[in-house]
N, C-alpha and C positions, 0 to 999 in steps of 0.2 A: 822861567816857567818850566813846568814838568815835561817829561818826555812826550813828544808829539805822537798821536795815533789817529788813524783815519776816522774811527768811530766818534771820537770827541769832536772832531771837526764837523762831521756830518750833524751831530747833535747841536752844535752851535748854529749851523746853517738852518736847521729845522726849527730853531727856537722862535723864529719870526712868523711861523705859520699862524694865520688868524689875526695877525697885527696889521696896522694900516699899510697898504702897499707903498713901498718906498722906504720902509724902516730898514736900516742897514744892519749888517752883521759885522761886528768888530773882531774879525780874526787877527791874531798876532801875525806879524810879518814872518816870523820864524815857521809858523804853521803853513803859510802860503808857500814859502821856499821849499818846505818839506814836500807838500803836495806836488809842486812842479817837478822836483827831482824824481820822486817816486813814479809819477805819471810818465815822465820822459823815458825812463828805463823800460817801463811796460810797453809804451808805444813803439819804441824802436826795436823791441824784441819781436813784435808782431808784424805780419806782412803789410806792405804798402798797398796791396790789393787783398782785401779781406774776403774770405770765403765762408759764408755764414749759413746757418740752418734756421728755417722758421720753426715755431712762431716767434716773431719779434715785431715790435712797433717801430715804424720809421718816422722820424720827426724832421721837419724842415727848420728854417732859420728861427732862432729865438732872440738874437740881437739884444742881450742885456736886459730882457724883460723877465726878471727873476720870479716875480709873483705869478706870471703866466706859466713859467716852468713848474713851479709848485703845484699850481692848478692842473697842469698836464699830468703830473705824477699822481695827483689825487683821483683824476678820472681813469688813467691808464694802469695804475698800479705802481707803487714804489718798488724799485729794485730791492730784492730779487723776485718780486711777485711777477714781474714781466721783464722781458728782455728787450733791449733798446738799440737802435741804430739812429744816431743823429747825423745830419748832413752838412753840418758846418754853420759858420756865421753865428758864433756864441757871444761876441762882443760887438761894441760900437752901437751907435744910435740910441739904444735903451740906456736907462740910468744906472743899472746895477750889472754891469759886465763882470765885475769881480766876483760877486756872489754866484752869478750864473756859472762862470767857468770853474770856480772852486768847487761848486757842488757836483758838476759833471765830471770833473777830474777825480773827485772823491770817489764817486761810484765806479769810475774806471779802475781806480786802485783796488777797491773792495771787491768788485765783481769783474775781473779782467776778461773772462770768457763769456760773459753775458751782456756786457754794456760797451758800446762802440761808438767812437766819435771820428767822423771824417773831417777833412779840412775844407774850409770855405775860403773865398777870396778875402774875407776880413780877418782870417788868421794869417795875416802878413804885416810885417812891421810898416811897410810903405803905406798901407791902407789904414790900419788902426791908429796910426800916428795922426791921421787927418780926421777920422770920423768918431773919435771920442775916447777910445780905450786908453790911449797914452795919457791924456789929460786926467782920466779917472784915476790911473795908477799914480800919477805925479801928485795929484791932489790928496789922495788918501794915504799914499805910502812914499814912493820915490821912483825915479826913472829906472834905477837899477832893477827894480822888480819887474817893470815892463819889459826890460831886455830879457829877463829870465823867462817871462812868458813867451817871448818871441822865439826863444831857443826851443821851448817846448812845442809851439805851433809848427816849427820847422820839421818836427818828427811825426806829425800826424799822418795817418793813412790817407790815401787819395780817393780810393773807390772800393766798392764792396759788391759781391755777387751772392745773391740769396737763393738757396736751393738750386743753384746752376741755371736759373731762369730769370732772375730779376737783377738788372744792372743798376746800381745806385751810385750817384755821383752828385757833387754839390751843384754844378752848372749844366754842363752838357758835353757834346761831342766835339771832335777835332778833325779837320781834314788830314792831319798828321797821324791820326790813329788808324792803323791798318791791322794791328794784332793786339790782343789783350796783353800779350807778353811785354809789350812796350810799357804798360803801366807797371807790371811787375819788376821792370828794370830801372825804374825811377829810384835814384839813390837818395837817402835821407842821412842827416838833415839837409834841407834845401830851402832856399828862398824861392819865391814865385817869380818867374822871369816875366818879362814884358810881352813875350810872344812865344809861340810853340806850343807843344803838346800839353805840358802842365798848366800853362797859362789858359789854354782853351778849356781844359777840364774844369777849372775853377771860375771861368768867366763867360763862357759862350751862352747863347740863348737860342731857343727855337723861334721860327717865324713862319708865316704862311707863304713861303717862297719855294722855289725848286732849287735844290742844290745848296750852295754856300753863298753867303752874303756878308756885306760889312755890318758892324755892330754899332748901334747909336751910342753905346757907352764909350766909344773911342778906344775900346780894348777888345781883342779877340774877334770872333765871327758870329754869324747867325746861321742856323741850318733849318732846312725844310723837312716836312713829313717824309719825303722820299728818302732823305739821308737817314732818318730814324728807322725806317722800314728795312733799308739795306743793312744797316748795322745789326738790327735784331735778327734778321734772317741769316746773315753771315755768321753770327756767333751762337745761333740757336737759343736766343733769349726770347722771352715772352713780353717783357715790359722793361722800360727805362724810367727810373724814378729819379727826380731832380728836385732842387728847391730854387734858391737864388732870386726868385721874383715873387712880388705880391700879386695874387690873383683876386680881384675884387668881384668879378662876375664869371663864376664857373658855370658852364652850361652842362 
C-alpha cells in the first residue's frame, strides 16, 4: 500500500457515515500500527495531568459504540470545529472498539493541542482481554495488534484540569490523593495496579456515604459527598467531572 497518512485514515473511517450501524471499516493493519505509533509519541510527550482551557466538550464512556461517536461529532461538531476531552473507556462491550479508538487516535494525531483522551479502566490489558477488545482484535487482525494498543493505552494521560477550576477524571478520588502533584509524578508507560492511587483514579465511585467505603466492584473504594467537597475546597476547584458509571435516572 502507499504511504500512510492520517487524512486518508480519517476519510476511510468517515466513509461509513449514513450506512447501516455496525458496518465495519476495513483499515489495513499497517495503517493501524502507524496510528498507534504516532499517537503514542504524542501522548507520552504531553503531561500525565493535562491543563486545558475552555471552551471544550467533555465526553464520557463510549465503549466501542462507533456510530454513537459519529452522531456525537455530528451534534457537537467534528474536530477542529470543537475541542474535545474524552474521559476514557473507548473499547470493550460495544461491537466496534477498533473503529472507535482508531478515529479518536486519528483526531489526536491531527489535532494534538485541541483533542484529548484520558485513560479509563478499560484501557488496560487485564480488563479489555476479558470484556471484548482482545477478541475483536484477534478476530479481525491478530493478538500482536492488541498488544500494540496496550502499549499505547499505557501512555494515556490520567486526569485533566480545565481553566484551573474543573477537575476531570475517569472514575473518582482516592484516599491516597493528598496533592495534585502526586498525579503529575505518575510515570508512564504504566500498567494499572490492583490498588493504590492510579487504581482508584480509574476505578472508584461516589456513594451516599460519609468518608470512604468499600466498592461493590471488588476493586478500589467509594467516596461520599463530604470527600468531594473537601477535595474541591482544598484545591480551589469548582467541579469534579467523571464518567465510569451509567446513570439511568438523573435528577
